[in-house]
DRENDO-1510 file (C-alpha; in Angstrom, 1 decimal, always signed):
<recs>
REC; n; res; u; v; w
REC; 1; MET; -20.5; -24.7; +21.0 .
REC; 2; HIS; -17.1; -26.3; +20.8 .
REC; 3; ALA; -14.9; -26.5; +23.8 .
REC; 4; PRO; -12.0; -24.0; +24.1 .
REC; 5; ASP; -9.6; -26.9; +23.6 .
REC; 6; GLU; -11.2; -27.7; +20.2 .
REC; 7; ILE; -10.9; -24.1; +19.1 .
REC; 8; ALA; -7.3; -24.0; +20.1 .
REC; 9; THR; -6.6; -27.2; +18.3 .
REC; 10; LYS; -8.2; -25.8; +15.1 .
REC; 11; LEU; -6.1; -22.6; +15.3 .
REC; 12; SER; -3.0; -24.7; +15.9 .
REC; 13; ALA; -3.8; -26.9; +12.9 .
REC; 14; ALA; -4.3; -23.8; +10.7 .
REC; 15; ARG; -1.0; -22.4; +11.8 .
REC; 16; THR; +0.8; -25.7; +11.2 .
REC; 17; ARG; -0.6; -26.1; +7.7 .
REC; 18; LEU; +0.4; -22.5; +6.9 .
REC; 19; ILE; +3.9; -23.4; +7.9 .
REC; 20; LEU; +4.0; -26.6; +5.9 .
REC; 21; GLU; +2.2; -25.3; +2.8 .
REC; 22; ARG; +3.1; -21.6; +2.7 .
REC; 23; PRO; +6.2; -21.2; +5.0 .
REC; 24; PHE; +6.5; -17.4; +4.3 .
REC; 25; LEU; +3.0; -16.7; +5.7 .
REC; 26; GLY; +3.3; -19.3; +8.4 .
REC; 27; ALA; +6.5; -17.8; +9.7 .
REC; 28; LEU; +4.8; -14.4; +10.0 .
REC; 29; VAL; +1.8; -15.8; +11.8 .
REC; 30; MET; +4.1; -17.4; +14.4 .
REC; 31; HIS; +5.2; -13.9; +15.6 .
REC; 32; LEU; +1.6; -13.1; +16.8 .
REC; 33; PRO; +0.6; -14.8; +20.1 .
REC; 34; LEU; -3.0; -15.9; +20.0 .
REC; 35; GLN; -5.4; -14.6; +22.6 .
REC; 36; ALA; -9.1; -15.4; +23.0 .
REC; 37; VAL; -11.3; -12.4; +23.8 .
REC; 38; ASP; -15.0; -11.7; +24.3 .
REC; 39; ALA; -17.3; -9.8; +21.9 .
REC; 40; THR; -16.6; -6.4; +23.7 .
REC; 41; THR; -13.1; -6.5; +22.3 .
REC; 42; CYS; -13.9; -8.0; +18.9 .
REC; 43; ASP; -16.5; -10.2; +17.3 .
REC; 44; SER; -14.2; -11.8; +14.7 .
REC; 45; VAL; -10.4; -11.4; +14.7 .
REC; 46; ALA; -8.2; -8.4; +15.5 .
REC; 47; THR; -4.6; -7.3; +15.9 .
REC; 48; ASP; -2.7; -4.5; +17.5 .
REC; 49; ALA; +0.6; -5.7; +15.9 .
REC; 50; ARG; +1.6; -7.3; +19.2 .
REC; 51; ALA; -1.0; -10.1; +19.4 .
REC; 52; LEU; -3.8; -11.7; +17.4 .
REC; 53; TYR; -7.1; -11.7; +19.2 .
REC; 54; TYR; -10.0; -14.0; +18.2 .
REC; 55; HIS; -13.6; -14.5; +19.3 .
REC; 56; PRO; -14.0; -18.3; +19.7 .
REC; 57; ALA; -17.5; -18.3; +18.3 .
REC; 58; TYR; -16.2; -16.7; +15.1 .
REC; 59; ILE; -13.4; -19.2; +14.7 .
REC; 60; GLU; -15.9; -22.0; +15.3 .
REC; 61; ARG; -17.9; -20.9; +12.3 .
REC; 62; LEU; -14.9; -21.0; +9.9 .
REC; 63; SER; -13.6; -23.9; +7.9 .
REC; 64; LEU; -10.0; -24.8; +8.5 .
REC; 65; ALA; -9.0; -23.2; +5.2 .
REC; 66; GLN; -10.8; -20.0; +6.1 .
REC; 67; THR; -9.1; -20.0; +9.5 .
REC; 68; GLN; -5.7; -20.1; +7.7 .
REC; 69; PHE; -6.9; -17.1; +5.6 .
REC; 70; VAL; -7.8; -14.9; +8.7 .
REC; 71; LEU; -4.6; -15.8; +10.5 .
REC; 72; ALA; -2.5; -14.8; +7.5 .
REC; 73; HIS; -4.7; -11.7; +7.0 .
REC; 74; GLU; -3.8; -10.4; +10.5 .
REC; 75; ALA; -0.1; -11.3; +10.1 .
REC; 76; LEU; +0.1; -9.4; +6.8 .
REC; 77; HIS; -1.4; -6.3; +8.3 .
REC; 78; CYS; +1.5; -6.3; +10.7 .
REC; 79; ALA; +4.3; -7.4; +8.3 .
REC; 80; LEU; +3.2; -4.7; +5.8 .
REC; 81; GLY; +3.4; -2.1; +8.6 .
REC; 82; HIS; -0.2; -0.9; +8.2 .
REC; 83; PHE; -0.2; +0.2; +11.8 .
REC; 84; ALA; +2.6; +2.7; +11.1 .
REC; 85; ARG; +1.8; +4.0; +7.6 .
REC; 86; ARG; -1.6; +5.7; +7.9 .
REC; 87; SER; -0.2; +9.2; +8.5 .
REC; 88; HIS; -2.8; +11.9; +7.8 .
REC; 89; ARG; -5.3; +9.5; +6.2 .
REC; 90; VAL; -8.9; +9.0; +7.5 .
REC; 91; ILE; -9.0; +5.9; +9.6 .
REC; 92; GLN; -12.0; +4.2; +8.1 .
REC; 93; ARG; -10.9; +4.7; +4.5 .
REC; 94; TRP; -7.3; +3.6; +5.4 .
REC; 95; ASN; -8.7; +0.4; +7.1 .
REC; 96; ILE; -10.7; -0.4; +4.0 .
REC; 97; ALA; -7.7; +0.2; +1.7 .
REC; 98; CYS; -5.5; -2.1; +3.9 .
REC; 99; ASP; -8.1; -4.9; +3.7 .
REC; 100; HIS; -8.3; -4.7; -0.1 .
REC; 101; ALA; -4.5; -4.9; -0.3 .
REC; 102; VAL; -4.1; -7.8; +2.1 .
REC; 103; ASN; -7.0; -9.9; +0.7 .
REC; 104; LEU; -5.9; -9.6; -2.9 .
REC; 105; LEU; -2.5; -10.8; -2.0 .
REC; 106; LEU; -3.9; -13.8; -0.1 .
REC; 107; LEU; -6.3; -14.6; -2.9 .
REC; 108; GLY; -3.4; -14.5; -5.3 .
REC; 109; GLU; -1.7; -17.0; -3.1 .
REC; 110; GLY; -4.6; -19.4; -3.4 .
REC; 111; LEU; -6.0; -19.1; +0.1 .
REC; 112; ARG; -9.7; -19.7; +0.7 .
REC; 113; PRO; -11.4; -16.6; +2.3 .
REC; 114; PRO; -14.5; -16.2; +4.5 .
REC; 115; PRO; -17.5; -14.7; +2.7 .
REC; 116; ASN; -17.9; -11.0; +2.0 .
REC; 117; ILE; -14.3; -10.0; +2.2 .
REC; 118; LEU; -13.1; -6.8; +0.5 .
REC; 119; ALA; -11.2; -7.7; -2.7 .
REC; 120; ASN; -11.8; -5.4; -5.6 .
REC; 121; ASP; -9.8; -6.9; -8.5 .
REC; 122; GLU; -9.3; -3.4; -9.9 .
REC; 123; TYR; -6.9; -2.8; -7.0 .
REC; 124; ARG; -4.8; -5.8; -7.7 .
REC; 125; GLY; -1.1; -5.0; -7.6 .
REC; 126; LEU; -1.6; -1.7; -5.7 .
REC; 127; CYS; -0.5; -1.0; -2.1 .
REC; 128; ALA; -2.8; +0.5; +0.5 .
REC; 129; GLU; -1.5; +4.0; -0.2 .
REC; 130; GLU; -2.4; +3.7; -3.9 .
REC; 131; ILE; -5.9; +2.1; -3.1 .
REC; 132; TYR; -6.8; +4.8; -0.5 .
REC; 133; PRO; -7.6; +7.7; -2.9 .
REC; 134; LEU; -9.8; +5.3; -4.9 .
REC; 135; ILE; -12.0; +4.5; -1.8 .
REC; 136; PRO; -15.1; +6.8; -1.7 .
REC; 137; GLU; -15.1; +9.2; +1.2 .
REC; 138; HIS; -18.2; +7.7; +2.9 .
REC; 139; SER; -17.8; +4.1; +1.8 .
REC; 140; SER; -20.0; +1.6; +3.6 .
REC; 141; GLU; -17.6; -1.3; +3.0 .
REC; 142; GLN; -16.8; -3.4; +6.1 .
REC; 143; THR; -13.4; -4.9; +6.9 .
REC; 144; LEU; -12.9; -8.6; +7.7 .
REC; 145; ASP; -11.3; -7.8; +11.1 .
REC; 146; LYS; -11.0; -5.1; +13.7 .
REC; 147; HIS; -7.9; -2.9; +13.4 .
REC; 148; LEU; -6.9; -2.3; +17.0 .
REC; 149; PHE; -3.7; -0.7; +15.9 .
REC; 150; ASP; -5.6; +2.4; +14.8 .
REC; 151; GLN; -8.1; +2.5; +17.6 .
REC; 152; THR; -8.6; +6.0; +19.2 .
REC; 153; GLY; -10.3; +5.8; +22.6 .
REC; 154; ASN; -13.3; +3.5; +22.2 .
REC; 155; ASP; -13.6; +4.2; +18.4 .
REC; 156; SER; -11.9; +1.6; +16.2 .
REC; 157; GLY; -12.6; +3.6; +13.1 .
REC; 158; GLN; -14.7; +0.8; +11.6 .
REC; 159; HIS; -17.3; -1.7; +12.6 .
REC; 160; HIS; -17.3; -5.3; +11.6 .
REC; 161; ASN; -20.2; -6.5; +9.5 .
REC; 162; ASP; -22.3; -8.9; +11.5 .
REC; 163; GLN; -23.4; -10.6; +8.3 .
REC; 164; THR; -19.8; -11.8; +7.8 .
REC; 165; GLN; -20.2; -14.1; +10.8 .
REC; 166; GLN; -23.5; -15.5; +9.5 .
REC; 167; GLY; -22.1; -15.8; +6.0 .
REC; 168; ALA; -19.1; -17.7; +7.3 .
REC; 169; ALA; -21.4; -20.0; +9.3 .
REC; 170; ASP; -23.5; -20.7; +6.2 .
REC; 171; SER; -20.4; -21.3; +4.2 .
REC; 172; ALA; -19.0; -23.7; +6.7 .
REC; 173; ASP; -22.4; -25.5; +7.0 .
REC; 174; ASP; -22.6; -25.8; +3.2 .
REC; 175; SER; -19.1; -27.2; +3.0 .
REC; 176; GLN; -19.8; -29.8; +5.7 .
REC; 177; GLY; -23.1; -30.8; +4.1 .
REC; 178; GLU; -21.4; -31.4; +0.7 .
REC; 179; GLY; -18.5; -33.3; +2.2 .
REC; 180; ASP; -15.0; -32.3; +3.0 .
REC; 181; ASP; -12.3; -32.3; +0.4 .
REC; 182; PRO; -9.2; -34.5; +0.7 .
REC; 183; SER; -7.1; -31.6; +2.0 .
REC; 184; GLY; -9.1; -31.5; +5.3 .
REC; 185; GLU; -10.3; -27.9; +4.9 .
REC; 186; GLY; -13.8; -28.4; +6.4 .
REC; 187; GLY; -15.0; -27.1; +9.7 .
REC; 188; GLY; -13.3; -28.1; +12.9 .
REC; 189; LYS; -13.0; -31.8; +12.1 .
REC; 190; GLN; -9.7; -33.5; +12.5 .
REC; 191; THR; -8.2; -35.3; +9.6 .
REC; 192; GLN; -4.9; -37.0; +8.9 .
REC; 193; ASP; -3.4; -33.6; +8.2 .
REC; 194; THR; -4.8; -32.1; +11.4 .
REC; 195; PRO; -2.5; -32.8; +14.3 .
REC; 196; PRO; -4.4; -34.0; +17.4 .
REC; 197; PRO; -3.7; -32.3; +20.8 .
REC; 198; SER; -1.0; -34.0; +22.7 .
REC; 199; PRO; -1.0; -34.4; +26.5 .
REC; 200; GLY; +1.7; -31.9; +26.9 .
REC; 201; GLY; -0.2; -29.2; +24.9 .
REC; 202; ASP; +1.9; -29.4; +21.7 .
REC; 203; SER; +0.4; -29.4; +18.3 .
REC; 204; GLY; +1.5; -32.7; +16.8 .
REC; 205; ASN; +5.1; -33.1; +15.6 .
REC; 206; THR; +5.8; -29.5; +14.6 .
REC; 207; GLY; +7.3; -28.6; +18.0 .
REC; 208; GLN; +5.1; -25.4; +18.1 .
REC; 209; PRO; +3.1; -24.7; +21.2 .
REC; 210; ARG; -0.6; -25.1; +21.0 .
REC; 211; PRO; -2.4; -21.7; +21.0 .
REC; 212; ARG; -4.4; -21.3; +24.1 .
REC; 213; ALA; -6.2; -18.2; +25.6 .
REC; 214; GLN; -3.5; -16.5; +27.5 .
REC; 215; PRO; -3.0; -13.2; +29.4 .
REC; 216; SER; -2.3; -10.3; +27.1 .
REC; 217; PRO; +1.4; -9.8; +26.6 .
REC; 218; HIS; +1.2; -6.1; +27.0 .
REC; 219; GLY; -2.0; -5.3; +28.9 .
REC; 220; ARG; -5.4; -4.5; +27.3 .
REC; 221; PRO; -5.7; -4.8; +23.5 .
REC; 222; GLY; -5.0; -1.7; +21.4 .
REC; 223; MET; -2.2; +0.8; +21.0 .
REC; 224; ASP; -3.4; +3.6; +23.2 .
REC; 225; ASP; -0.5; +2.9; +25.5 .
REC; 226; ILE; +2.2; +3.1; +22.9 .
REC; 227; THR; +4.4; +6.1; +22.1 .
REC; 228; PRO; +5.3; +7.2; +18.5 .
REC; 229; ALA; +8.9; +5.9; +19.1 .
REC; 230; GLN; +7.6; +2.6; +20.3 .
REC; 231; ARG; +5.3; +2.3; +17.3 .
REC; 232; GLU; +8.3; +3.0; +15.0 .
REC; 233; GLU; +10.3; +0.4; +16.9 .
REC; 234; LEU; +7.5; -2.1; +16.4 .
REC; 235; ALA; +7.4; -1.4; +12.7 .
REC; 236; ARG; +11.2; -2.0; +12.5 .
REC; 237; GLN; +10.8; -5.3; +14.3 .
REC; 238; TRP; +8.1; -6.4; +11.8 .
REC; 239; ARG; +10.3; -5.4; +8.9 .
REC; 240; GLY; +12.9; -7.7; +10.4 .
REC; 241; HIS; +10.3; -10.5; +10.7 .
REC; 242; LEU; +9.3; -9.9; +7.1 .
REC; 243; ALA; +12.9; -10.1; +5.8 .
REC; 244; SER; +13.7; -13.2; +7.9 .
REC; 245; ALA; +10.5; -15.0; +6.7 .
REC; 246; ALA; +11.2; -14.1; +3.1 .
REC; 247; GLN; +14.8; -15.3; +3.4 .
REC; 248; GLN; +13.8; -18.7; +4.8 .
REC; 249; ALA; +11.1; -19.2; +2.2 .
REC; 250; ARG; +13.5; -18.1; -0.6 .
REC; 251; MET; +16.2; -20.6; +0.5 .
REC; 252; ALA; +13.5; -23.3; +0.5 .
REC; 253; GLY; +12.4; -22.3; -3.0 .
REC; 254; ARG; +8.9; -21.5; -1.7 .
REC; 255; LEU; +8.7; -17.7; -2.3 .
REC; 256; GLY; +7.1; -16.5; -5.5 .
REC; 257; ALA; +8.2; -13.6; -7.7 .
REC; 258; SER; +5.3; -11.4; -6.6 .
REC; 259; TRP; +6.2; -11.8; -2.9 .
REC; 260; LEU; +9.9; -11.2; -3.7 .
REC; 261; ARG; +9.0; -7.8; -5.3 .
REC; 262; LEU; +6.7; -6.9; -2.4 .
REC; 263; VAL; +9.3; -7.7; +0.2 .
REC; 264; ASP; +12.1; -5.9; -1.6 .
REC; 265; GLU; +9.9; -2.8; -1.9 .
REC; 266; LEU; +9.0; -2.8; +1.8 .
REC; 267; ILE; +12.5; -3.4; +3.0 .
REC; 268; ALA; +14.0; -0.8; +0.6 .
REC; 269; PRO; +11.0; +1.3; -0.3 .
REC; 270; ARG; +10.8; +3.6; -3.3 .
REC; 271; LEU; +11.2; +7.3; -2.7 .
REC; 272; PRO; +7.9; +9.2; -2.6 .
REC; 273; TRP; +7.1; +11.2; -5.7 .
REC; 274; ARG; +7.7; +14.6; -4.0 .
REC; 275; MET; +11.3; +13.6; -3.2 .
REC; 276; LEU; +11.9; +12.2; -6.7 .
REC; 277; LEU; +10.5; +15.4; -8.3 .
REC; 278; ALA; +12.7; +17.5; -6.1 .
REC; 279; ARG; +15.7; +15.4; -7.1 .
REC; 280; TYR; +15.0; +15.8; -10.8 .
REC; 281; LEU; +14.7; +19.5; -10.5 .
REC; 282; MET; +17.8; +19.9; -8.3 .
REC; 283; ASN; +19.8; +17.9; -10.8 .
REC; 284; SER; +18.5; +20.0; -13.7 .
REC; 285; ALA; +19.5; +23.2; -11.8 .
REC; 286; ARG; +22.9; +22.2; -10.6 .
REC; 287; GLU; +25.3; +25.1; -10.3 .
REC; 288; ASP; +28.4; +25.0; -12.5 .
REC; 289; TYR; +31.5; +27.0; -13.4 .
REC; 290; SER; +31.6; +29.1; -16.6 .
REC; 291; PHE; +34.1; +31.5; -18.3 .
REC; 292; GLN; +31.1; +33.5; -19.6 .
REC; 293; ARG; +31.4; +35.6; -16.4 .
REC; 294; VAL; +35.1; +35.8; -15.2 .
REC; 295; SER; +35.7; +35.7; -11.5 .
REC; 296; ARG; +36.7; +39.1; -10.0 .
REC; 297; ARG; +39.3; +37.6; -7.7 .
REC; 298; GLU; +42.7; +39.3; -8.0 .
REC; 299; GLY; +45.5; +37.5; -9.8 .
REC; 300; ALA; +47.1; +36.9; -13.1 .
REC; 301; ALA; +45.0; +33.8; -14.0 .
REC; 302; LEU; +41.5; +34.0; -15.5 .
REC; 303; LEU; +39.2; +32.0; -13.3 .
REC; 304; PRO; +35.7; +30.8; -14.1 .
REC; 305; SER; +32.8; +32.0; -11.9 .
REC; 306; LEU; +30.1; +30.0; -10.3 .
REC; 307; TYR; +26.7; +30.5; -11.9 .
REC; 308; SER; +23.2; +29.1; -11.6 .
REC; 309; ARG; +21.0; +29.2; -14.7 .
REC; 310; ARG; +17.2; +29.3; -14.8 .
REC; 311; ILE; +15.6; +26.0; -15.7 .
REC; 312; GLN; +12.6; +25.6; -17.9 .
REC; 313; LEU; +10.0; +23.3; -16.4 .
REC; 314; ILE; +6.8; +22.3; -18.3 .
REC; 315; ALA; +4.0; +20.7; -16.2 .
REC; 316; VAL; +1.0; +19.1; -17.9 .
REC; 317; LEU; -2.2; +18.0; -16.1 .
REC; 318; ASP; -4.3; +15.2; -17.3 .
REC; 319; THR; -7.9; +16.6; -17.1 .
REC; 320; SER; -9.7; +13.5; -18.4 .
REC; 321; GLY; -11.4; +13.0; -15.1 .
REC; 322; SER; -9.0; +10.4; -13.6 .
REC; 323; ILE; -7.2; +13.0; -11.4 .
REC; 324; ALA; -9.2; +14.7; -8.7 .
REC; 325; ASP; -9.2; +18.5; -8.2 .
REC; 326; THR; -7.6; +18.2; -4.8 .
REC; 327; GLU; -4.8; +16.1; -6.2 .
REC; 328; MET; -4.2; +18.7; -9.0 .
REC; 329; HIS; -4.0; +21.5; -6.4 .
REC; 330; GLU; -1.5; +19.4; -4.3 .
REC; 331; PHE; +0.6; +18.9; -7.4 .
REC; 332; ALA; +0.6; +22.6; -8.2 .
REC; 333; ALA; +1.5; +23.5; -4.6 .
REC; 334; GLU; +4.4; +21.1; -4.8 .
REC; 335; ILE; +5.7; +22.6; -8.0 .
REC; 336; ASP; +5.3; +26.0; -6.5 .
REC; 337; ALA; +7.3; +25.0; -3.4 .
REC; 338; LEU; +10.1; +23.6; -5.5 .
REC; 339; LYS; +10.5; +26.1; -8.3 .
REC; 340; SER; +11.8; +28.9; -6.1 .
REC; 341; GLN; +14.5; +26.6; -4.7 .
REC; 342; VAL; +15.9; +25.8; -8.1 .
REC; 343; ASN; +15.2; +29.0; -10.0 .
REC; 344; ALA; +12.7; +27.4; -12.3 .
REC; 345; GLN; +10.3; +29.1; -14.8 .
REC; 346; VAL; +7.2; +27.0; -15.0 .
REC; 347; THR; +4.9; +26.6; -18.0 .
REC; 348; LEU; +1.7; +24.9; -17.1 .
REC; 349; HIS; -0.8; +23.3; -19.5 .
REC; 350; ALA; -3.8; +20.9; -19.3 .
REC; 351; CYS; -4.9; +18.2; -21.7 .
REC; 352; ASP; -7.5; +15.5; -21.9 .
REC; 353; GLU; -7.8; +14.4; -25.6 .
REC; 354; ARG; -7.0; +17.9; -26.6 .
REC; 355; LEU; -5.1; +20.9; -25.1 .
REC; 356; ALA; -7.0; +23.3; -22.9 .
REC; 357; GLU; -8.1; +26.3; -25.0 .
REC; 358; THR; -7.1; +28.8; -22.3 .
REC; 359; GLY; -3.6; +27.5; -21.7 .
REC; 360; PRO; -0.7; +27.5; -21.4 .
REC; 361; TRP; +0.0; +29.5; -18.2 .
REC; 362; HIS; +3.5; +30.9; -17.4 .
REC; 363; PHE; +5.0; +31.5; -14.0 .
REC; 364; ASP; +8.3; +33.1; -13.2 .
REC; 365; PRO; +10.3; +31.9; -10.2 .
REC; 366; TRP; +8.8; +34.6; -7.9 .
REC; 367; GLU; +5.2; +34.0; -9.0 .
REC; 368; ALA; +2.9; +31.6; -7.2 .
REC; 369; VAL; +1.8; +28.6; -9.3 .
REC; 370; THR; -2.0; +28.5; -9.2 .
REC; 371; LEU; -4.5; +26.5; -11.2 .
REC; 372; PRO; -6.8; +28.6; -13.3 .
REC; 373; ALA; -10.5; +28.3; -12.5 .
REC; 374; GLY; -12.8; +26.2; -14.6 .
REC; 375; PHE; -10.5; +23.6; -16.2 .
REC; 376; ALA; -12.2; +22.2; -19.3 .
REC; 377; GLY; -11.8; +18.4; -19.5 .
REC; 378; GLY; -13.5; +15.1; -18.8 .
REC; 379; GLY; -13.0; +13.6; -22.2 .
REC; 380; GLY; -10.7; +10.8; -23.3 .
REC; 381; THR; -6.9; +10.8; -22.7 .
REC; 382; ASP; -4.4; +11.5; -25.5 .
REC; 383; PHE; -0.8; +12.6; -24.6 .
REC; 384; ARG; +0.2; +13.4; -28.2 .
REC; 385; PRO; -1.2; +17.0; -28.3 .
REC; 386; ALA; +1.0; +18.1; -25.4 .
REC; 387; PHE; +4.2; +16.9; -27.1 .
REC; 388; GLU; +3.1; +18.3; -30.5 .
REC; 389; TRP; +2.5; +21.7; -28.9 .
REC; 390; ILE; +6.0; +21.6; -27.4 .
REC; 391; ALA; +7.5; +20.7; -30.8 .
REC; 392; THR; +5.5; +23.3; -32.7 .
REC; 393; ALA; +6.4; +26.1; -30.2 .
REC; 394; GLN; +10.0; +25.0; -30.5 .
REC; 395; LEU; +10.3; +24.8; -26.7 .
REC; 396; HIS; +13.3; +23.1; -25.1 .
REC; 397; PRO; +12.3; +22.2; -21.5 .
REC; 398; ASP; +14.9; +20.9; -19.0 .
REC; 399; LEU; +12.1; +18.7; -17.7 .
REC; 400; LEU; +8.5; +17.8; -18.6 .
REC; 401; VAL; +6.4; +16.5; -15.7 .
REC; 402; TYR; +3.1; +14.9; -16.8 .
REC; 403; PHE; +0.5; +14.2; -14.0 .
REC; 404; THR; -1.8; +11.4; -15.2 .
REC; 405; ASP; -3.2; +7.9; -14.8 .
REC; 406; ALA; -1.1; +6.9; -17.9 .
REC; 407; GLU; -4.2; +5.4; -19.7 .
REC; 408; GLY; -4.2; +7.0; -23.2 .
REC; 409; GLU; -2.5; +7.4; -26.5 .
REC; 410; PHE; +1.3; +8.0; -26.3 .
REC; 411; PRO; +3.6; +9.5; -29.0 .
REC; 412; GLU; +5.4; +6.7; -30.8 .
REC; 413; TYR; +8.8; +8.1; -30.0 .
REC; 414; ALA; +10.3; +9.7; -26.9 .
REC; 415; PRO; +11.3; +13.4; -27.2 .
REC; 416; ASP; +14.9; +14.6; -26.8 .
REC; 417; TYR; +14.2; +16.1; -23.3 .
REC; 418; PRO; +13.6; +14.2; -20.0 .
REC; 419; VAL; +10.0; +13.3; -19.2 .
REC; 420; LEU; +8.8; +12.4; -15.7 .
REC; 421; TRP; +5.4; +10.7; -15.5 .
REC; 422; LEU; +3.6; +11.0; -12.1 .
REC; 423; VAL; +1.2; +8.1; -12.4 .
REC; 424; LYS; -1.9; +7.6; -10.3 .
REC; 425; GLY; -2.8; +3.9; -10.8 .
REC; 426; LYS; -0.8; +1.0; -12.2 .
REC; 427; ALA; -0.7; +1.6; -16.0 .
REC; 428; PRO; +2.8; +1.5; -17.5 .
REC; 429; VAL; +4.5; +4.1; -19.7 .
REC; 430; PRO; +6.4; +3.2; -22.9 .
REC; 431; TRP; +9.3; +5.6; -22.2 .
REC; 432; GLY; +10.4; +8.3; -19.8 .
REC; 433; GLU; +10.7; +7.9; -16.1 .
REC; 434; ARG; +7.6; +6.6; -14.3 .
REC; 435; VAL; +7.0; +7.6; -10.6 .
REC; 436; GLN; +4.2; +6.0; -8.7 .
REC; 437; LEU; +1.9; +8.5; -7.1 .
REC; 438; ASN; +0.9; +7.4; -3.6 .
</recs>
């Protein structure tokens, strides 16, 4: 067992190298005080967005490169606001989705992870909200760390996989047995790049304090003592940390395009699909003045009257199997809630590689939009039949909304009416307006 000072030196070296090699991530890590804890709090690493907690025995098993990974992992959970974004989602599935999102970002940055992390390459480029519905309801996947920011009572919502510690130990032993690389990424050994502890407790020439076990800055770990307003304030502070770290790294020319997009999206996030759908429908149904019905106000002049016309909305559901039944019902409920506000007549259809034989279904503004029972589907995906049907029937919708994963055959040319694609997944669309479903 290494002495506490050796563990603290290893953590300090990992933070220093993050600052020097990846200043964006290093700046974020510096906002988390490091605190040693026993196994009753966590057996690996953890965060509650106010501190980073570590079990010394776990850090001892990691190589220096793996230590950099876990420090950056905890900081990204905080910077991405995972502690404030769960909403109604199930804790365990949300934690798994957050780990996939963070780990894929760090792997893309070239960091070396501990064994057995969650990093499904199919989720690359997706945020936690987009990954969440792709996680099975009773997934047995285990997160790298303990998410104290979502702990309820004594239940953290997930349990760390003990095999991760053993795997990390095996990995560290293997790397030491084969010889350390020139970058000094093996075990807890000091190299020329690893600053030795100074008598005053500083970590070399960086001017940063050496991380030692210290009293908790806010009491016991976890967020049971925080109010919703304080949680939101903490999220605001982390957005500020994120923007500041990005600005510093950008000025130094050390922030890649993928990080730039991520930061811009988090600081000025896209509107959710429900709000965008409402905006499209409201714009289509804007009231205007017309001389078709003359105002009855007295006077010599003929004045136009204010009128609101009924809009024609076509909604098409992709029934190829990529969209779950619950999501289809949520979509139908949202359409139903909006149509009465904008005086919309809704025509609903379904399509996989061909149109549903029992469709289309028509709903007046006063009728509830409900999905017919027993949708046929499950085949391939082809968007052309829906557009051919609209053309053949000589329909002229004010808006077509297509709910899909966008993986299929598109018509070669865009139609002469607006098309809004609500996309589950990350596939692009060749034309029309794409709205990410999250």
